[in-house]
C-alpha positions as CSV (number, residue, x, y, z in Angstrom):
1,M,-0.1,0.1,0.1
2,N,2.8,2.4,0.5
3,T,4.5,1.7,-2.8
4,P,2.3,4.4,-4.8
5,F,2.9,6.7,-1.6
6,R,6.6,6.3,-1.8
7,K,6.7,6.6,-5.9
8,L,5.0,9.9,-5.5
9,T,7.1,11.2,-2.7
10,A,10.2,10.5,-4.8
11,R,8.7,12.2,-8.2
12,F,7.9,15.0,-5.8
13,C,11.4,15.5,-4.5
14,A,13.1,15.0,-7.7
15,L,10.8,17.7,-9.1
16,F,11.7,20.0,-6.2
17,S,15.4,19.2,-6.6
18,L,14.8,20.4,-10.4
19,I,13.3,23.7,-9.4
20,A,15.7,24.5,-6.9
21,F,18.6,23.6,-9.3
22,N,17.3,25.7,-11.8
23,A,16.4,28.7,-9.2
24,F,20.0,28.5,-8.2
25,A,22.1,27.4,-11.0
26,V,24.6,29.7,-12.5
27,V,22.8,31.7,-15.5
28,P,24.6,33.1,-18.3
29,V,23.8,36.8,-18.9
30,T,25.2,39.7,-20.9
31,V,25.6,42.9,-19.1
32,E,25.9,46.8,-20.0
33,T,27.1,49.6,-17.7
34,V,24.6,52.3,-16.5
35,T,25.4,55.9,-17.6
36,Q,24.4,59.2,-16.2
37,A,24.1,62.1,-18.5
38,P,21.3,64.5,-19.9
39,L,19.0,62.8,-22.1
40,T,18.2,64.3,-25.5
41,S,15.1,62.6,-27.0
42,E,12.9,64.2,-29.8
43,I,9.3,64.3,-31.1
44,E,8.6,65.0,-34.9
45,V,5.7,67.6,-35.5
46,S,4.6,68.9,-38.9
47,G,5.3,72.8,-39.5
48,T,4.5,75.2,-42.5
49,L,6.7,77.7,-44.0
50,Y,6.0,81.2,-44.1
51,G,8.0,84.5,-45.1
52,K,9.0,86.2,-42.0
53,D,8.0,89.5,-43.2
54,D,5.3,89.0,-45.7
55,V,3.3,92.0,-46.1
56,T,0.1,93.0,-48.1
57,L,0.7,96.5,-49.5
58,T,-2.1,99.2,-49.4
59,A,-2.7,102.2,-51.3
60,G,-1.5,105.4,-49.5
61,V,-4.0,107.8,-51.2
62,S,-7.0,107.5,-53.1
63,G,-6.7,108.0,-57.0
64,R,-6.4,106.1,-60.2
65,L,-3.9,103.4,-60.9
66,L,-1.3,104.0,-63.4
67,Y,0.9,100.7,-62.5
68,V,0.9,98.0,-60.7
69,V,3.8,95.3,-60.7
70,E,3.1,91.6,-62.2
71,P,2.7,88.7,-59.9
72,G,5.8,86.6,-59.8
73,T,8.0,89.7,-60.4
74,L,11.4,89.3,-58.3
75,V,11.8,92.8,-56.6
76,K,14.9,94.4,-54.9
77,S,14.3,96.8,-51.8
78,G,13.3,100.3,-53.1
79,D,11.9,99.1,-56.4
80,T,8.7,100.7,-57.6
81,L,5.8,98.3,-57.2
82,V,2.8,100.8,-57.6
83,R,2.5,104.3,-59.3
84,M,-0.6,106.3,-59.2
85,D,-2.0,109.3,-61.1
86,T,-0.3,112.3,-59.3
87,L,-2.0,115.1,-61.5
88,P,-4.8,115.9,-58.9
89,L,-2.3,115.9,-56.2
90,E,0.2,118.3,-58.3
91,L,-3.0,120.7,-59.2
92,E,-3.8,121.0,-55.4
93,K,-0.1,121.8,-54.7
94,A,-0.1,124.4,-57.1
95,R,-3.3,126.1,-56.1
96,Q,-2.0,125.5,-52.2
97,Q,1.5,127.4,-53.3
98,E,-0.5,130.2,-55.1
99,M,-2.4,130.5,-51.5
100,L,0.6,130.9,-49.9
101,N,2.2,133.4,-52.2
102,R,-1.2,135.4,-51.8
103,A,-1.0,135.3,-47.9
104,K,2.7,136.5,-48.1
105,I,1.3,139.6,-50.2
106,N,-1.5,140.5,-47.9
107,L,1.0,140.0,-44.9
108,R,3.4,142.7,-46.6
109,L,0.4,145.0,-47.1
110,Y,-0.8,144.5,-43.6
111,Q,2.8,145.2,-42.1
112,Q,3.0,148.4,-44.3
113,E,-0.4,149.7,-43.1
114,L,0.1,148.9,-39.7
115,A,3.4,150.6,-39.3
116,R,1.8,153.8,-41.0
117,L,-1.0,153.7,-38.3
118,Q,1.0,153.2,-35.5
119,K,2.7,156.4,-36.4
120,L,-0.5,158.2,-36.8
121,A,-1.5,157.0,-33.4
122,K,1.4,158.3,-31.6
123,A,0.5,161.8,-33.1
124,S,-3.3,161.1,-32.2
125,S,-4.1,161.3,-36.0
126,A,-5.4,157.5,-35.8
127,A,-7.8,155.9,-33.5
128,A,-6.8,153.1,-31.4
129,S,-9.6,150.6,-32.9
130,Q,-8.0,151.3,-36.5
131,V,-4.4,150.0,-35.1
132,D,-6.2,147.0,-33.4
133,D,-8.2,146.1,-36.6
134,M,-5.0,146.1,-38.6
135,Q,-3.0,144.2,-36.0
136,N,-5.5,141.4,-36.3
137,K,-5.6,141.4,-40.1
138,H,-1.5,141.1,-39.8
139,D,-2.0,138.4,-37.5
140,L,-4.5,136.3,-39.8
141,A,-2.0,136.5,-42.7
142,L,0.5,135.0,-40.6
143,S,-1.8,132.3,-39.7
144,D,-2.9,131.8,-43.3
145,I,0.8,131.5,-44.2
146,A,1.6,128.8,-41.6
147,L,-1.6,126.9,-42.7
148,A,-0.6,127.0,-46.3
149,K,2.9,125.9,-45.5
150,V,1.1,122.7,-43.4
151,E,-1.1,121.9,-46.2
152,L,1.8,121.7,-48.7
153,K,3.5,119.1,-46.5
154,V,0.5,117.3,-46.4
155,I,0.4,117.4,-50.4
156,D,4.0,116.3,-50.4
157,D,3.3,113.4,-48.0
158,Q,0.4,112.4,-50.5
159,L,2.6,112.6,-53.4
160,S,5.3,110.4,-51.7
161,R,2.4,107.9,-50.8
162,A,1.3,107.4,-54.4
163,T,4.3,105.6,-55.3
164,V,4.7,102.5,-53.4
165,R,8.1,100.8,-53.2
166,A,9.2,97.4,-51.8
167,P,10.3,97.5,-48.2
168,F,12.5,94.5,-48.6
169,D,13.8,92.0,-51.6
170,G,11.2,89.5,-52.3
171,V,8.5,88.5,-54.9
172,I,5.3,89.6,-55.7
173,S,2.6,86.4,-55.0
174,E,-0.6,88.5,-55.7
175,R,-2.1,91.5,-57.3
176,F,-5.4,92.6,-56.2
177,K,-6.0,95.7,-58.4
178,R,-5.0,96.3,-62.0
179,A,-3.9,99.8,-63.9
180,G,-6.9,101.9,-64.7
181,R,-8.9,101.3,-61.6
182,E,-9.9,104.0,-59.1
183,I,-9.1,103.1,-55.7
184,N,-9.5,104.5,-52.1
185,R,-7.0,104.8,-49.5
186,A,-6.2,101.6,-47.6
187,D,-7.3,99.4,-50.5
188,E,-5.1,96.2,-50.6
189,L,-3.1,96.3,-53.9
190,I,-0.5,93.5,-53.8
191,T,1.4,91.0,-51.5
192,L,4.8,90.9,-51.4
193,L,6.6,87.5,-50.1
194,D,10.0,87.5,-47.9
195,I,11.4,84.6,-49.6
196,N,14.9,85.1,-48.2
197,N,13.9,85.2,-44.5
198,L,11.8,82.0,-44.1
199,E,10.2,80.9,-40.7
200,V,8.5,77.6,-39.9
201,R,5.5,77.7,-37.7
202,L,4.7,74.7,-35.8
203,Y,2.5,73.6,-32.8
204,V,3.8,71.6,-30.2
205,P,1.8,69.7,-27.3
206,V,1.7,71.8,-24.3
207,K,3.2,69.3,-22.2
208,Y,6.8,69.7,-23.8
209,L,6.5,73.7,-23.0
210,K,9.5,73.3,-20.6
211,F,11.6,72.1,-23.3
212,L,11.0,75.1,-25.7
213,H,12.9,78.3,-25.5
214,K,14.4,80.9,-27.9
215,G,17.8,80.0,-29.6
216,I,17.5,76.0,-29.7
217,E,17.9,74.7,-33.2
218,L,15.2,72.3,-34.8
219,P,16.5,69.9,-37.5
220,I,13.9,70.1,-40.5
221,Q,13.4,68.1,-43.7
222,A,11.1,67.8,-46.5
223,G,10.7,66.3,-49.8
224,D,11.5,62.5,-51.2
225,L,12.1,60.3,-48.0
226,S,15.0,58.8,-49.8
227,A,16.6,62.0,-50.4
228,P,15.1,64.7,-48.4
229,D,16.0,68.3,-48.3
230,M,17.4,69.0,-44.8
231,T,18.3,72.4,-43.0
232,T,18.0,73.6,-39.4
233,A,16.0,76.5,-37.9
234,T,16.7,78.6,-34.9
235,V,13.5,79.3,-32.3
236,T,12.7,82.9,-32.6
237,A,9.3,82.8,-30.6
238,V,7.7,80.6,-28.2
239,I,4.0,81.8,-28.0
240,P,2.5,80.5,-24.5
241,S,-1.1,80.7,-25.6
242,T,-2.7,77.2,-25.6
243,D,-5.3,76.2,-28.2
244,P,-8.2,74.8,-26.1
245,R,-9.0,71.8,-28.6
246,S,-5.5,70.6,-29.6
247,Q,-3.8,71.7,-26.4
248,T,-0.7,73.0,-28.4
249,V,1.3,76.1,-28.4
250,E,2.8,77.8,-31.4
251,V,6.7,77.9,-31.9
252,R,8.3,80.2,-34.7
253,A,11.8,79.5,-36.0
254,L,14.0,81.0,-38.6
255,L,15.5,79.1,-41.2
256,A,19.3,79.0,-41.5
257,N,19.2,80.2,-45.3
258,N,17.2,79.9,-48.4
259,A,19.7,81.4,-50.7
260,E,19.2,78.6,-53.3
261,Q,15.6,79.0,-53.2
262,T,15.0,75.3,-52.3
263,W,12.3,75.9,-49.8
264,A,9.2,77.4,-50.6
265,I,6.5,79.3,-48.7
266,G,3.6,77.3,-47.9
267,Q,5.6,74.1,-47.8
268,L,4.8,71.6,-45.3
269,V,7.9,70.5,-43.4
270,D,8.8,67.8,-40.8
271,V,10.4,69.3,-37.6
272,A,12.2,67.2,-35.1
273,V,11.8,69.0,-31.5
274,P,14.4,68.2,-29.1
275,L,13.4,67.3,-25.5
276,K,16.3,67.6,-23.4
277,S,16.4,66.6,-19.5
278,K,17.2,69.6,-17.3
279,G,19.7,67.5,-15.4
280,D,21.6,64.2,-15.6
281,V,19.5,61.0,-15.3
282,L,20.2,57.1,-15.2
283,L,20.3,55.6,-18.6
284,V,20.1,52.1,-19.4
285,N,19.9,49.8,-22.6
286,R,16.2,49.1,-23.3
287,D,16.9,45.3,-23.4
288,A,17.4,45.8,-19.9
289,L,14.0,46.3,-18.8
290,I,11.7,43.5,-17.7
291,L,8.0,44.2,-18.1
292,R,5.6,42.4,-15.5
293,K,1.9,43.1,-14.4
294,K,3.0,44.4,-11.1
295,G,5.7,46.9,-12.5
296,T,9.0,47.2,-14.4
297,H,12.3,45.9,-13.0
298,I,16.0,45.7,-13.9
299,V,18.5,43.3,-12.8
300,K,21.4,44.6,-11.4
301,I,24.8,42.3,-11.2
302,D,26.9,43.0,-8.2
303,N,30.6,42.6,-8.0
304,D,30.0,38.9,-6.6
305,N,28.1,38.3,-9.8
306,K,24.8,38.0,-8.0
307,A,21.7,39.3,-9.4
308,L,19.6,42.0,-7.5
309,Q,16.1,43.0,-9.0
310,I,15.5,46.9,-8.8
311,P,11.8,48.1,-9.5
312,V,12.2,51.3,-11.6
313,K,10.0,54.1,-13.2
314,V,10.6,54.3,-16.9
315,G,11.2,57.9,-18.3
316,N,11.9,59.4,-21.7
317,G,14.1,57.5,-24.2
318,K,16.2,57.9,-27.2
319,D,17.4,55.2,-29.5
320,K,18.5,52.3,-27.4
321,L,18.9,54.1,-24.2
322,V,16.1,55.2,-21.7
323,A,15.9,57.0,-18.5
324,V,15.1,55.2,-15.3
325,T,14.4,56.0,-11.6
326,P,14.5,53.5,-8.8
327,T,11.2,53.1,-7.1
328,S,12.6,51.3,-3.9
329,N,15.5,52.0,-1.4
330,I,17.9,50.0,-3.4
331,T,20.3,51.9,-5.1
332,L,21.4,52.3,-8.8
333,N,24.4,54.3,-9.8
334,A,26.3,55.1,-12.9
335,G,28.8,52.3,-13.6
336,D,26.8,49.7,-12.0
337,K,26.3,46.6,-14.3
338,V,22.7,45.6,-15.3
339,A,21.6,42.5,-17.4
340,V,20.5,42.8,-20.9
341,R,20.2,39.6,-22.1
342,G,19.3,36.3,-19.6
343,A,17.7,38.2,-17.2
344,E,14.2,37.1,-17.7
345,Q,13.7,34.7,-15.0
346,L,16.7,35.8,-12.6
347,Q,15.8,36.3,-9.0
348,T,17.5,38.2,-6.3
349,G,20.5,36.5,-5.1
350,Q,20.9,34.1,-8.1
351,E,24.6,33.8,-9.0
352,V,25.2,34.7,-12.9
353,E,27.9,34.1,-15.2
354,V,28.9,37.4,-16.9
355,Q,29.5,36.9,-20.8
356,V,31.1,39.1,-23.1
357,K,28.5,40.9,-25.4
358,Q,29.0,39.9,-29.1
């Protein structure tokens, strides 16, 4: 009757011995060293290119258009873009000049008459009211001269505005009015694109706002994936206003150069936004992470080639490296060895054989 029991006991002992052997057998592992450094990872977002100083030019005065530059024309700073009929202004200037001359003639007349009346008044040959009346006419003539000079300056300003010149080098993209049209002041005439100073505008999730600041460089690429056009852009503005729906903030960055005109306004580009940690973090190979339902841990190999499980919190990563923070009182320092191969079943205290990584 005891024979089956003895057989069962023997099997149980053999199984227990096998489990114990496997649990404490020397396991070959491959290790890598824990490093400590700032971590620079990145996210990729889409952006759109704009001319930094793109502008829609308007009419400075009302009148008839004589000339408007053609769309697509490359222009230099100071080139004439719009010219208006200045004849009405020139006639008004001539009329105002004659008004000024007339006021000057009246002033001379009043000066002479005032001087004569003042002499007569000293001899009691002229009434004081006559002197006062002439003094008023003299002063009004001075005021007329001043007003006429102001009007001439206004007309000169309007004449200067009748010719619209390019404020910078660029290309004309749109023309809203043609020559021969009567236009009003502030009517839109043309759009001038700043093709030499391009900026990319992109929208980055607000949770990454702490990584964004003026002066950082952003790698940019576009075009064929097999041979993309690549350049860099320097952040010039971070606008800390969050879109309620997308929860993103706007970032603007100036392209390094566009001398060869390889980039176009309105073009979509891919932008890599670097996410750099503020201080040094512990970095391990991603292969060192062991994922379990209860959490993630790594296996540290001490100087006696013994395994030690360390629960960790996983942070940002880049390429094969990932930041980790121990969540227990077990220390992890730069220079420590962690298993990257053969650690899946290792238990704390288990002896290992460190192998050279191939």
